[in-house]
ROTOR-106695 format. One record per residue (C-alpha): chain; residue in one letter; x, y, z. Coordinates in pm, 1 decimal. Layout:
   mol   type         c1         c2         c3
     A      A          X          Y          Z
...
This chain:
   mol   type         c1         c2         c3
     A      M     3248.0    -1379.7      181.5
     A      S     2897.6    -1448.6       49.6
     A      V     2970.9    -1689.8     -236.7
     A      K     3268.9    -1918.5     -286.0
     A      V     3306.6    -2133.8     -598.9
     A      Q     3610.8    -2358.8     -604.4
     A      E     3711.5    -2582.3     -898.7
     A      V     3350.4    -2650.2     -999.4
     A      S     3271.7    -2867.1    -1302.2
     A      K     2934.6    -2977.8    -1437.1
     A      L     2883.8    -3257.1    -1688.9
     A      Y     2570.2    -3335.9    -1887.2
     A      G     2663.0    -3678.1    -2019.1
     A      K     2985.4    -3617.3    -2208.1
     A      Q     2923.5    -3244.9    -2246.0
     A      K     3110.3    -3023.8    -2000.0
     A      A     2900.2    -2716.1    -1914.3
     A      L     3142.1    -2591.4    -1645.3
     A      D     3514.3    -2660.9    -1646.1
     A      N     3703.3    -2617.0    -1317.6
     A      L     3544.0    -2279.2    -1244.2
     A      S     3659.4    -2079.6     -938.7
     A      F     3567.5    -1733.3     -803.8
     A      E     3452.3    -1556.1     -488.2
     A      I     3194.8    -1282.7     -430.2
     A      N     3224.9    -1073.4     -116.6
     A      Q     2940.2     -951.4       97.8
     A      G     2774.5     -636.8      -37.7
     A      E     2914.7     -665.3     -392.9
     A      I     2711.5     -636.4     -712.4
     A      V     2889.7     -862.9     -960.5
     A      G     2813.7     -894.3    -1330.3
     A      F     2829.1    -1252.3    -1460.5
     A      L     2886.1    -1240.0    -1836.4
     A      G     2939.0    -1480.8    -2120.9
     A      P     2800.4    -1579.8    -2461.6
     A      N     2500.7    -1810.8    -2490.5
     A      G     2596.9    -2159.5    -2375.8
     A      A     2893.5    -2040.0    -2170.1
     A      G     2757.1    -2194.4    -1848.1
     A      K     2617.2    -1886.2    -1671.5
     A      S     2270.3    -2021.1    -1594.4
     A      T     2414.6    -2358.1    -1494.1
     A      M     2646.8    -2193.2    -1242.2
     A      M     2365.4    -1981.5    -1099.8
     A      K     2138.7    -2285.6    -1060.1
     A      I     2415.2    -2468.4     -874.8
     A      I     2469.4    -2176.0     -635.0
     A      A     2093.2    -2154.3     -575.4
     A      G     2075.9    -2526.6     -499.6
     A      Y     1854.2    -2618.0     -796.0
     A      I     2100.7    -2860.9     -953.1
     A      P     2416.9    -3028.5     -814.6
     A      Q     2767.6    -2978.7     -945.2
     A      T     2957.6    -3281.6    -1076.6
     A      S     3267.9    -3186.4     -879.2
     A      G     3410.3    -2897.2     -680.0
     A      L     3295.6    -2689.2     -384.7
     A      V     3023.9    -2421.7     -365.8
     A      E     2958.7    -2231.3      -43.3
     A      V     2706.1    -1959.2       35.8
     A      N     2768.5    -1768.6      358.8
     A      G     2992.2    -2052.5      475.5
     A      L     2736.7    -2325.9      401.2
     A      D     2804.2    -2608.1      152.8
     A      V     2532.4    -2633.7     -115.1
     A      S     2587.8    -3010.5     -131.8
     A      T     2497.7    -3066.6      234.0
     A      D     2307.1    -2752.8      341.6
     A      S     2087.4    -2692.1       37.0
     A      L     1764.7    -2620.3      228.7
     A      E     1932.0    -2373.6      465.5
     A      I     2104.3    -2200.3      175.1
     A      R     1773.2    -2151.7       -6.8
     A      K     1654.2    -1948.7      290.4
     A      Q     1947.1    -1712.6      235.7
     A      I     1924.9    -1683.4     -144.5
     A      G     1677.0    -1498.7     -361.6
     A      Y     1671.8    -1635.9     -716.8
     A      L     1514.3    -1496.3    -1033.2
     A      P     1553.4    -1751.6    -1317.1
     A      E     1600.9    -1639.4    -1676.2
     A      N     1245.7    -1722.0    -1785.5
     A      N     1081.3    -1585.5    -1466.5
     A      P      821.8    -1866.1    -1420.1
     A      L      513.6    -1705.8    -1261.9
     A      Y      161.8    -1836.5    -1200.7
     A      Q      -11.5    -1637.8    -1472.3
     A      E     -364.1    -1698.7    -1339.7
     A      M     -288.1    -1556.6     -995.2
     A      Y     -319.6    -1192.7     -890.7
     A      V        2.1    -1010.5     -798.8
     A      K      -72.4     -973.5     -429.6
     A      E     -214.8    -1326.9     -415.3
     A      Y      101.8    -1466.8     -571.9
     A      L      330.9    -1284.0     -328.6
     A      D      114.1    -1410.4      -42.9
     A      H      161.4    -1762.9     -177.4
     A      V      541.0    -1724.5     -195.2
     A      A      551.4    -1570.3      154.8
     A      S      359.1    -1872.3      287.2
     A      I      613.9    -2108.0      132.8
     A      Y      886.6    -1926.1      324.9
     A      K      670.6    -1942.5      640.7
     A      L      691.9    -1571.8      716.6
     A      G      405.3    -1600.6      965.5
     A      K      303.7    -1278.0     1138.6
     A      N      542.7    -1074.8      924.2
     A      K      382.9    -1189.9      598.9
     A      A      141.6     -900.3      537.4
     A      K      403.8     -641.0      629.3
     A      R      665.6     -801.4      405.7
     A      I      426.9     -822.3      110.0
     A      A      346.3     -452.5      147.9
     A      E      718.5     -369.2      164.0
     A      M      792.9     -565.6     -154.5
     A      I      503.9     -404.7     -341.4
     A      D      634.2      -63.1     -240.9
     A      L      999.6     -144.9     -315.8
     A      T      931.0     -284.7     -663.3
     A      G      669.1      -24.9     -759.4
     A      L      384.3     -274.8     -794.8
     A      G      126.6      -67.9     -606.0
     A      V      -95.7       16.7     -901.4
     A      E      -72.4     -340.4    -1035.2
     A      Q     -108.1     -542.6     -714.5
     A      N     -473.7     -634.9     -776.6
     A      K     -424.3     -738.9    -1139.6
     A      K     -367.6    -1086.5    -1275.9
     A      I       -4.9    -1157.0    -1360.5
     A      A     -110.7    -1260.9    -1711.9
     A      S     -230.9     -906.0    -1780.1
     A      L       94.5     -737.1    -1676.8
     A      S      356.1     -596.6    -1911.7
     A      K      697.2     -763.3    -1935.3
     A      G      847.6     -496.6    -1710.7
     A      Y      593.4     -545.8    -1434.0
     A      R      626.5     -923.7    -1454.3
     A      Q      998.7     -879.4    -1394.4
     A      R      914.7     -666.8    -1091.9
     A      V      694.3     -946.6     -959.0
     A      G      982.9    -1189.6    -1011.7
     A      I     1221.7     -965.5     -819.1
     A      A      962.8     -918.0     -542.7
     A      Q      926.8    -1294.8     -495.9
     A      A     1305.3    -1333.0     -489.7
     A      L     1331.8    -1070.4     -214.3
     A      I     1026.2    -1142.5       -3.1
     A      H     1208.6    -1360.9      252.1
     A      D     1484.3    -1097.2      290.8
     A      P     1772.6    -1308.2      154.3
     A      K     2135.4    -1210.8      202.2
     A      V     2229.5    -1307.9     -155.3
     A      L     2031.4    -1224.7     -469.3
     A      I     2088.0    -1410.6     -798.2
     A      L     1932.4    -1250.1    -1106.9
     A      D     1954.4    -1436.4    -1438.8
     A      E     1884.3    -1199.0    -1730.5
     A      P     1642.2     -976.8    -1532.3
     A      T     1608.7     -714.8    -1808.9
     A      T     1565.1     -937.5    -2115.1
     A      G     1292.1     -805.3    -2343.5
     A      L     1238.6     -476.4    -2159.9
     A      D     1196.8     -145.4    -2339.3
     A      P     1445.8      136.7    -2258.1
     A      N     1222.7      293.8    -1991.3
     A      Q     1155.7      -39.2    -1820.6
     A      L     1526.3     -122.3    -1836.2
     A      L     1620.0      198.7    -1655.1
     A      E     1357.5      133.1    -1386.5
     A      I     1474.7     -223.3    -1318.9
     A      R     1838.6     -109.1    -1325.5
     A      K     1767.6      150.9    -1056.3
     A      L     1586.0     -112.2     -851.9
     A      I     1888.3     -344.3     -869.9
     A      Q     2117.7      -58.2     -764.8
     A      D     1894.8       16.3     -465.4
     A      I     1884.9     -350.9     -362.9
     A      G     2262.4     -378.4     -398.8
     A      R     2319.4     -125.9     -121.1
     A      E     2219.2     -390.7      133.2
     A      K     2264.9     -727.7      -35.7
     A      T     2512.4     -932.0     -236.6
     A      V     2391.8     -943.8     -596.9
     A      M     2502.8    -1172.7     -880.9
     A      L     2366.6    -1041.1    -1209.4
     A      S     2372.8    -1217.2    -1545.9
     A      T     2301.8    -1002.6    -1851.8
     A      H     2401.4     -939.6    -2213.5
     A      I     2363.4     -562.0    -2175.5
     A      M     2710.7     -418.2    -2112.9
     A      Q     2584.7      -71.6    -2015.0
     A      E     2379.5     -233.7    -1741.7
     A      V     2686.5     -401.1    -1594.7
     A      E     2894.3      -83.5    -1610.7
     A      A     2611.9      111.4    -1440.8
     A      C     2526.2     -139.1    -1165.9
     A      C     2821.8     -363.1    -1090.2
     A      K     3145.6     -334.2     -896.8
     A      R     3307.5     -636.2    -1060.4
     A      V     3276.9     -838.2    -1378.5
     A      L     3322.4    -1213.8    -1415.0
     A      I     3337.2    -1338.5    -1775.7
     A      V     3298.4    -1707.3    -1861.3
     A      N     3350.9    -1876.3    -2196.2
     A      K     3297.8    -2245.9    -2269.2
     A      G     3260.3    -2314.9    -1897.9
     A      K     3588.2    -2147.3    -1798.7
     A      L     3649.3    -1818.7    -1616.8
     A      V     3838.8    -1594.8    -1860.2
     A      A     3825.6    -1260.3    -1675.9
     A      D     3769.8    -1118.1    -1328.0
     A      R     3801.3     -738.7    -1331.0
     A      S     3670.5     -448.9    -1127.9
     A      I     3466.1     -174.4    -1290.1
     A      D     3712.7       76.2    -1139.9
     A      F     3991.5      -98.0    -1334.6
     A      L     3794.5      -61.3    -1657.0
     A      A     3720.3      303.0    -1584.8
     A      A     4087.8      374.8    -1518.7
     A      N     4190.5      205.5    -1841.3
     A      K     3942.6      407.5    -2044.6
     A      S     4174.2      705.5    -1992.8
     A      A     4448.8      525.4    -2184.1
     A      Q     4482.6      615.9    -2551.7
     A      R     4466.6      330.5    -2802.1
     A      I     4560.2      398.9    -3162.4
     A      D     4526.3      137.3    -3435.7
     A      V     4769.4      199.5    -3721.2
     A      E     4819.1       21.3    -4053.4
     A      F     5147.6       86.5    -4232.8
     A      S     5218.8       22.6    -4601.5
     A      S     5493.8     -225.4    -4515.8
     A      E     5623.5     -431.7    -4225.5
     A      V     5794.2     -251.5    -3934.8
     A      S     6014.8     -418.4    -3676.9
     A      A     5914.6     -409.3    -3311.8
     A      D     6245.1     -240.9    -3222.3
     A      L     6173.3       49.5    -3458.5
     A      L     5821.9       96.9    -3322.7
     A      Q     5964.4      136.4    -2972.8
     A      E     6127.1      459.6    -3092.6
     A      I     5787.2      636.0    -3097.6
     A      N     5776.6      874.0    -2801.8
     A      G     5505.3      805.7    -2545.0
     A      V     5429.7      443.5    -2636.7
     A      V     5357.9      227.5    -2331.8
     A      E     5257.2      -94.0    -2506.3
     A      I     5240.6     -229.4    -2863.3
     A      D     5009.5     -508.3    -2981.4
     A      A     5036.6     -666.5    -3326.7
     A      L     4689.4     -679.8    -3486.9
     A      G     4778.0     -848.5    -3814.1
     A      E     4979.4     -782.3    -4127.3
     A      N     5146.0     -439.6    -4087.9
     A      R     4878.2     -340.4    -3830.9
     A      Y     4953.2     -240.1    -3472.2
     A      C     4780.0     -100.5    -3165.7
     A      F     4976.3      160.9    -2971.0
     A      V     4881.1      218.0    -2607.3
     A      S     4982.4      546.1    -2446.4
     A      K     4882.6      784.8    -2169.4
     A      T     4850.2     1079.4    -2407.4
     A      D     4752.9     1139.3    -2769.1
     A      I     5057.0     1031.8    -2974.1
     A      R     4912.9     1059.0    -3326.0
     A      K     5156.1     1339.3    -3408.8
     A      E     5450.0     1127.9    -3293.5
     A      V     5329.5      833.1    -3504.1
     A      F     5310.8     1056.3    -3814.6
     A      Q     5658.3     1195.6    -3749.7
     A      F     5790.5      840.9    -3704.3
     A      A     5635.6      731.3    -4034.6
     A      V     5788.6     1027.7    -4220.0
     A      S     6132.2      962.6    -4071.5
     A      K     6120.9      595.5    -4177.6
     A      N     5971.0      660.1    -4523.5
     A      L     5656.9      470.3    -4427.2
     A      V     5305.0      534.3    -4554.3
     A      I     5017.7      522.0    -4304.3
     A      L     4720.9      353.8    -4471.8
     A      E     4487.8      386.9    -4172.6
     A      M     4487.4      535.9    -3824.0
     A      K     4202.4      533.9    -3571.7
     A      T     4170.7      583.9    -3198.7
     A      R     3968.2      365.4    -2961.7
     A      S     3922.5      305.7    -2589.2
     A      E     3899.1      -27.5    -2407.4
     A      N     3554.8      -82.6    -2261.9
     A      L     3366.9     -383.3    -2131.1
     A      E     3228.8     -469.6    -2473.3
     A      D     3580.3     -472.7    -2620.8
     A      I     3704.1     -703.5    -2346.0
     A      F     3402.7     -932.9    -2384.2
     A      H     3459.8     -972.1    -2758.6
     A      Q     3833.0    -1031.2    -2717.5
     A      L     3781.2    -1306.8    -2460.9
     A      T     3480.3    -1488.1    -2604.2
     A      L     3525.2    -1489.4    -2982.9
């Protein structure tokens, strides 16, 4: 596996940013790392990248312990922080040359810089100052610097924040292309981005892991029918089980229920209501998607 996080906690004084967090990311996966603001996402990413230490627990990258092999791990990780700190006064190509020198690429430096400029679409901007670039192109520069040493693992913290729709699509495609060869951990608040790019979703809330699901699982569950129904009076769970086709029933509140089925059972629900002298005050269908799951687990 590429990344292993086992029972990791992080304390800032008395505040617990991470609380016994555990997960694994396999080689070649693109994993979405989601959570509300303050959930601990950036803290976890900084720990994996070796920027800050954990208070307790184990973190390994490609079999190396970040507590004892931090320098070696940094050679194998590409990291784009949330705020993408760039040297604004430097030119694009000059900046990438500077980063390549830090990684001591030697004879391969010029070739690698050219490859990154081509991969990230920076050709027309390579001789401009970073300060003059649009937000989208600055993000491209940030991704180029994270990739220039050909890391095995790429950590991207909010790489599409502030981008317009066209820029977002371009960066999304770039991440998809990169993910064909590398392990990618992607933090974002844009659910469509995760569903388009990722194979798995990890959701954290208040420093705890609250969900670990595959995108295939979500796609399969979208085919299930979900019908929210509000009756005029209370109905017992035993009676509700009489509705043909119901797979699962969730109570949503006073006289309100969600029926899960493999087919459309609205007709059956109406027939049930008529047979029991019940009045349906409201009925609506919905499907479970990533945004639904996120709200359920983090509110």
